[in-house]
N, C-alpha and C positions, 0 to 999 in steps of 0.2 A: 370356736371353742372359748370357754371362759375359764380362767384360772384364778383361784382365790390365793393370794399371796400373803394373807395375814399370818403374823408370827404368834398369834395367840395359841395356847395349848389346845389340842383337840382330843376328843374322846377316842378311845381305842377303836380302830377300824373306820373312823370317819375320814372320808377322802377329801383332800384339798383340790384334787384334779377333777374337773367337771367338763363334760362335753355336751353339746347341744342335744336335746331329746331326739330330734329327728335323725341326727347322725348316729346316736346310740341305737335307735330302732333299726337302722340299716346295718349296723355292726352286729346285730343279733343274728343276721342271716335268715335264710328261708328254708323251709322243708327240714326242720330239725336243727337249725342253727349253723353257724360257721364251722366248717370242718377242717379247713386248711388255710394257710397263709403263704403267699409267695413273695419273696423279697429279691430285689436286684442287689447287686453289690456296690459297684462303683457309682458314687453319688448318693447312695442310700446308707449302706453300712460303712462307707468311707466318704470323704469329702469330695471325691471325684477326681482328685489330682493323681497323676501317675508319676511315681518316683522310682527311679532305677538306681541300683547300686553300681559299684565300679565294674562289676562283672556282668552287668546287664540284667540282673535279677530285679523283679518287681518288689518294691517295698510298700507295705500298706499299713495304715494306722486305723485301729478300730477303737470304738468307745465302749467302756465297761458297762455303761447303762444299757446299751443295746443288747449286750450279751446276756445280762440278767433278765431282760425282757423276753428274749427268745426262750430261755430256760423256763420261765414261768408260763409262757404260752403253751409249750409242749406239756408241762405238768397239768395244764387245764384241759388237755385233750384236743387241742387244736394243732394239727400237723404243721410243722415248719418245713417249707421247701425253699430252696434257693435255685434260681435260674439266672445264670450270668453269661455274658458274651466272652468273658475272659477266664484265665486260669493262672494261678500262681501258688507256689509252695506256701507262702504266708497265709493265703486265704484258706487253703486246705487245712493247715494247722489250726487256724482259728475256729473253723467250723467243726473240726474234729473235737477240739477242746470243749465246744459248746454242745456236743452230742447231736449235731445236725447231720443226718446221714443221707437224706434225700436231696442231692445236689446234682445239677446239670451244668457242666462247664463247657465253655466255648460254643454256646448255642447261638445260632443265627436266627432261627424262627422260634421265638419264644412262645407264640401261641400254640404251635404244634407240640412243643415240649410240654406245655401246661396241659393241653388236651390229653396227651398220653398219660400223664400222671392222674388226671381226673378220672379217665376211663379205668385205669388200673385200680383205683381206690373206690370207685363207685360214687364219685362226688360230682355234683352239678355246679355250673358256674355261679349261680346265686349263693352257693355255700362256700365260695372262695373269696378271700380278701387278698389284695395285691398292693404293693408299694413299689413305685419306680420313678425314674426321673428323666427319661429321654424317649425319643421316638420308638426305639425297639420295644419299649415296654407298653406302648399304646394298645396293641392288640389284646394284651392281658387286661389292662386297666379299663378298657371299654366294654369288656365282657364280665368282669368280676362283679360280685354282689356288692363289694366295697372297694373303692379305688382311692388310694392315698398317694400323695407326693410330698417331698420336702420342699421348702421354699426356694431352694437353689435349683429346682428342676427347670427344664426348658418351658418356655411360655406356652407352647401348644399342649404340653402335659398338664400344666397348672390349670388350663382352661377346661380340662376334661375330667377332672377327678372330683370325688365327693368331699374330700378333706385335704387341706394343706397343713402340714404340721407347723408348729411354732419353731421347733428345733430344726437345724439344718442337717443335711446328710452328713454322716460321720460324727455328729455332735448330739445324738440323742433322738433323731427322727424315727429310727426303727423302734426305739423304746416307746415313743408316743403312740406309734402304730400298734404295738403290743398292748399298751395300756388301754387303748380304745377297744380293742377286741376283748380284752379281759373284762372291761366294764359291760360291754355288750353281752357277754356270756354270763354276767352276774357273778364273776369270780374275783373281781378286783378287791372289794371290801374285805372278803374273807382272807385273801392273801395278805393284805395290809395288816389285818388284825393279828394274823399269825406271826408276822415279823415284829409287830409292836409288842406282842406278848413275850416273844423271845428276848427282846431288848429290855423289857421291863422286869424280866425274871419271873413272869407269871406262868 
């Protein structure tokens, strides 16, 4: 991925974030485009650390950039699904706030959980994008049309994905995943223009 970091003013809707053409082609999906995106939680939406409060409750830290990316992805017509091996009140609260309703908690076999969702919604694996960071995510990543991992993922995962994000898990990796899918769907520039128009008062 190449990123233009110039501070020069840009025309409304002109994107500074650019991905390799071959990666964008894959992000477009097959058979009608990408229909859904599956995200892991620990190591993707968080930095992977497990923090416990004094009463044993799990505490999690999320990044606001990721949250906005998930909202834009849903608005673009790409379903957002979360499949995680864990469960925590903090996670449920965050996903509820973001409007993510298709969530599978405490999953051991992520491939089976994903297959059930695909069958339910009539979606094929080439129309699915996935981001994960550890071995339990490999069955999804090796079947998905687009497989992504954050740089803090396990080495075996990094060796098997189509794209490694610049941002680490919990620090914007999920947002980069969303941005890639939005560009693949041809919706990124339009969304950027809308926000710039709002800020410019146009």
